[in-house]
N, C-alpha and C positions, 0 to 999 in steps of 0.2 A: 370453316376453320374451327378446329377442335379447341375447347377451352384449355388453359394451361394446367398441367398436372401438378399435383402436390407431392413433394418429396416425403413429407411426414406421412401422408396417407399411404403412399406406396410402401414405405418402410413398415408401417403398421400392418398393411395387408400381408407383406412378405413374412413378418414375424408372428402375427396373430393367427393367420389361417393355419399354418403348421401346428401352432399351439392348440388350436381348437380340434384339429384332426387328431392330434396326439391324445387329447383329453377323451375324445369319443372312443378311440382304440383302447386306451387304458381302461375305460369304463366297461367296454365289452369283455376285455380280458379279465377284469376284476369280477364281473358277473359270472363268467365261466369258471374262474377259480373258486368263487364262493359256492357255486353249484357242485363242483367236483368235491370240495372239502365236505360239504353237507351230505352229499350222496355217499361218499366213502364212509363217513361216520355212521350215518343211519343204516347203510347196507350191512355194516358189520354188526350193528345191534339187531337188525332183522334176521341176519344169518344165525346169530346166537339164539334168537327167539325160535327159529325153525329147529335148531338142535334141541332146545328145551322141550318143544312139542314132541320131538322124536323120543326124548328120554322118558316121557310120561305115557308112552304107548304100552298097552298090555292086551293080553287075550283072555277072554273068558268063554263060557258056553255060548254066549251070543255073538262072539266074533271079536274083532279088534275094537278096543276101547281106548280113548284118550282121556286120561284123568286130569282134566283142566277145570278145576273149580273157579268160581268168580274171582277169588283173591289172586289166583295164579294168572288169569287172563288180564286182571288189572295191572299186574307187574309186567306182563308181556306187552300191554298197550303202551307202556313207558310214560305216557302223559295223559292228561284229561282232555286233550284237543283232538285226539286221533281214535279211530276205531281199528280193532285188530281182528283179523280173519285167519283161519288155518284150514288146511285140507290134507287128508292122507289118501294116497292112491296106491294101487298095486301096479306092477309093471305093465298090466294091460289097460291102464288108464281108467280103471274102475274105482269109484270113490268108496273108501272103506270107512272113513270117519271125517268129521269136520263140516265146514260150511259148504253147502251145495252151490252157493251163488258165485263162488270163485271160478273163473274160467279155467279150462283144462290147459296144460302146458302146450306150447306151440312148437317147441323144438325137441330135439332128441332127448329122451329121458333115460336112456340106458348108459349113463355116464355118471361117474362119481364127482365130477366138477360142479360146484354150485353155480347157479345161473340166476340172473336178475332181469326183470322186465317191468315195464309200466303197463297198467291196464285200468279199466273202468268198472267199478262195482257200485250198484245203486246210484249211478250218476255221479260218483265220486272217483277222483283219480287215486289210484293206489300203487304201491310198489310191492312186487311179489318176489320172494326169494324161494328158490326150489333146490332141494337136496335129495340125494338117494342114500338111504342108510339101511343097514341090516336090522331086522327085528330081534331084540333081545340077544344081541351079539351073535346071531346066527347068520352066517354068510349065505345059507340056503334060502332064506326068506327075506326079500328086499322090499322096502316100501318107499314111495315118493312122498315127501312132506313139502307142502307149500305154505309159507307164512306170508301174510300180506298186512300192510298197514297204510292208512290214508296219509296224505302228504302235507297236512296242515303245519305241523311242527317243523317238518323238513323245509317247507317253503319259507316259514318265518326265519329259520336259521340262515337260509340263503340271503334273504333280504337284509337281515342284520349284518351279516358279513359284508354284503355288497355296500350297504350304507356306510359301514365303518371304514371302507376303503375309499368310496366316492366322495363323501362329505369333506374329508381333509383335502382330497384332490380339487374339489370345487374352490375351497378357500385358497389353495395353492395356485389354482388357475387364475382366480381373481387377482391375487397378489402378483402373479406373473404378468397379467394385463397391465396392472398399475406400473410395475417395474419397466415393462416394455415402453409404455407411453412416456414415462419419465425419462427413460434412456434415450428415446428418439428425440424428445424435446431438448434434453441436455446435449445430445450430439449435434443438434442443429443450432444451438445457442451461438456458437462462433459465427455462423452465417448471419444470424440476426444482428449480432454485435457489429459485424463488418458492414452490413447494410446501414445500420444506424450511424456508424463512423463516416461512411461515404455521404449519407444524407445530410449530416451536419457540416460537411465541408463547404467552404465558399467556392464560387466558380473559378477563382484564381488559384486555389490550392490543388496543385497537381503533383504534390510530393508522393514518393513511393510509399505504399502501405507496408508497414513492418510485419514480417512473417515470423518473427521470433516466437510468438505465443499462439500461432495458428496451427490447427491440426495438419498432419502431413497430407491428408487428402485434398485440402484446400490450397496448398502451396502452388500447384500448377495453375489454378484459376487466378490466384493473386498475382503470380508472375506475369500471366498474360495481361491482367488489368494494369499492372505497373508498366509493362511495355507499352500499352495503349496510352497511359498517362504521359510517358516520356515522349512518344511520337507527337501527341497533341501539344505538349509543352514546347517542343522544338518548333513546331509549325507556328504556334502563337508568338514565340520569341522572334521568329523570322519576320512575321507580319509587323510586330512592334518595331523592330529595327528598320524595316522598310519605311514605315510611317515616320519614324523619328529622322531617318536620313533624308527622306523626301522633304520633310518640313525644314530641315537645316539647309538643304540645297536650294529650296525656294526662297529662303530669306535673302540670299545674296542678290538674285535678279530683281526681287521686289525692292530692295534698298536702292539698287541702281536705277530702277524705274522711277522711284520717287525723286531721286536726284535730278534726273532728266526733266521731270515735271517742274521742279523748282527752277531749273535753268530756263525752261520754256516760258515760265511766267515772267522772268526778268527780261526776256527778249521779245515778248509779245507785242510791245509798242502800243499797249492799250487797245489791242484789237479785241472787241467784245466776243466775237465768235470763237476766236482762238482761245480766249480765257475760259469760255464755257466748256470747250473740249477738254482743256486742262483740268478744270474742276471735276468733270465726270471721271477723267482718268485718275484723279487724286482720290475720289470717293471709292472707285473700284479697287485702287491700290490699298486703301485703308481696310476694305473688306477682306482682301487677300491676306494682308498682314495679320488681321484679327483671326482669320481662319488658320493661318500657319501657327500663330501663337497658341490657339486652342488645341491644335493637333499636338504640339509639343507638350503642353500641360497634360493632355489626356494620355500621351505616351508615358510620361513620367509617373502619373498617378496609377496607371495600370501595370507598371513594372512590379514583378514579384521579387523585389530586392529587399535586403535587410535595411531597415530605416532607423535612423537615430531618433529616438523619441524623447520628448521633453514634457514636463508638466505645463499645460497650457490653461490659463484662466479664461474661460469663455466670456466673462464680463469684460476683461481688458481687450480681448481679441475683437469682440463684437463692437465695442466702443471705437476701436481704431478703424475698423472697416466702415462703420457709420460715418466717422469723421472724414475719411478719405472720399466718400461719395456725396458729401453735402453739396459741393459745388455742382455736381451733375444733377442732383435733385433740384437745386435752386434754379438751374437753367430751364426746368420744366414747371417751375412753381409748385413742386411737390414737397410737402413737409415730411421730414423724416424724424421719427422719435425713437429714442433708445431707452428701454427700461431694464436695468440690471436686476439680478437676483439679490435678495437681502443678505446672502452670505456667499462665500466663495464657491464657485462652480468650476472645478478643476478636472480636466481629463488628460490622459496620457496620449500624446500624438505628435505628428509632424506639424509644427506650427505653420510653416510655409504652405503646406497643402490645406490645412484647416482654414487659413486666411483666404486662399484661392476659392475654396468651397463657399464660404460665407459671402465673399465678394460677388461671386456669380449669382447667388440667391438674391442678395439685396439689389444688385444691379438689374436683374430681371424684374424685380418688383418696381423699381423706379422707371425702367424702360417701358413696361406695359401698363403703367398707371396713367390715367388721363391727367392733363394739366389741372393743377389746383387740388389734387387729391392728397391722401396721407398714407405713409408707409410706417408701420410699427415693427420694431425689432425688440424682442423680449427674450431674456434669459431666465430660466428656472433652474434652481440648484438641484431639485430632485431629492433623493435619487429616483430614477436616473437623471443626469443632466439633460436639459432640453433647450434648444434655440428655436424660437418661433418668429417667422417673418410674414407679416400680413399686409396685403395691398388692397386697393380699390379698383383693380383693373377688370377686364372683361371676364376673367375666370377661365378655367380649363374644363371642358366637358368631361363628364365622368368616364366615358368610353375612351377618351384620349389620354387619360392620366398615366397609364402604364407606358404608352408609346412615346410620350414626350421625353422619356429617359433614353430613348434610342439615339444613336449618333446620327446627326444631320436631319433628324425628323423635326418638322415644324407643323403646327396646327394650321389647317387650311383657313384662309381668310385673314391671317395675321398680316397687318400692314407695316409692322415694325421690321426693319432690317436686322438680320442676325445670321449666325452660322449654323444654328441647330446643334451646337456642341455644349452649351452652357450647362443644362441639366444632366447631360451624360457625364460631364466632368464632376458635377456635384455627386452623382450616384457612385461613380468610381471611387472618389476620395472617401465618401461616407462608408462604403463597404470595406475599404482597406483599413478603416478605423472601427469596424464592427458596429457601425451606427446604421440607423434606418431613416429613410426620407419618405415622408407622407405628404400628399397633396390633398388638402381638405377644403371644405367650404367654410368661410367665416360665418360667425353667428350674427344674423340680423341684417347683413348687407352683402352685395355682390363682391367678387374679388377672389383671391386665392390665398390660402393659409398654408405656408410651407413649414412643416414640423420636422426637425432633425433631433432624433433621440439617440443618445449614446448609451443604450442599455447593455450592449455587449462588450463595452470597453473594459479590458482588464489591465492591470498595472504590470506591463511586461516591458522588456527592454528592446523588443523587436516585434515587427508585424510581418508575417510572411505572406 
């Protein structure tokens, strides 16, 4: 399986590769243009030098003479970095004057059109200009003049022109790379923002994503995602309605079954066997009733409905819950202590649901604590507000602490009767109030410490 590809890397390749190719092509074009401009300029000077040599030709008793003193040759050399050569030939390619080391013409010389070529003299590259001119304005006597100069200054000019073009292009290219990288990053920012928005959503938030500020290219993807959210939401709502309806439908036969059990006790005529059967049926009915009640609470807690919120003081709420469970704790000889915070600890939430959550946590602590133990309920004002419930029970293994929040899951080896819905209800209500539930080890002794932190609670008039 191939690794996932990166859109940013693909865009950078698509944009930067042509940019680099274009840079190389423009560099080649720039070099050729620089060479053409330099050659054109220096060829014109070399052609003028050839005409200057022709203008200083004369005849004496010894033959053809070129009057080129050192000062004139210095002028013809044009600079102090090059050497100058010249040669005068007759139409038969016989040298009449000048430097013998210059090579003979290689093309047709019986033409008045000037020609240029490159050659090597004394292991140095030279440029040669050749012209045919009449001697002393006499069309009857023609001579061939070759003027040559080394290429040092010419090459320096080519390099200067080339660098003057390429160096700005390098800076522009680097600027283009930076702009492309920034443009790709800026173009992908909406995708990153969308992923952050979806990542920060809770599992019950299946509202459609707003496409008002999204790029046009992302709208089909977001529309498909919204369609998926809608289908999942519809399916979840159907399941919730089924659970709620099933729980309501079960309540009636359970209530009828309990009525028949009570009637059977009245007519049992003190038959111990029949009474034991009725007691077992009664216990089973209690479990069914508890399960149905838990399902109804879970269905209500997980509904994504608009809830009417109130300011709830966690001190008052925890005190009420603790007081309601004192009789249950006393039946197991469990001491229950409540320690309020030193100042008000107020959150915005559904008071009935928060009461149900705390009741489940404290009830679990009492139920799973051995006889004669202690349960502590503590409120801390924060910020953020925190409720801590600590018991002396067997504790929850570390590997099981995530799974106990699953519906109907119970830790193996537990001898206490239960529905497996208590902590699932706690988790659902906590999440709907943007709170977190942690299962920790108490310091110094065995048991479980349940810590509920309202760190994400905001003062809003509704929770979705």
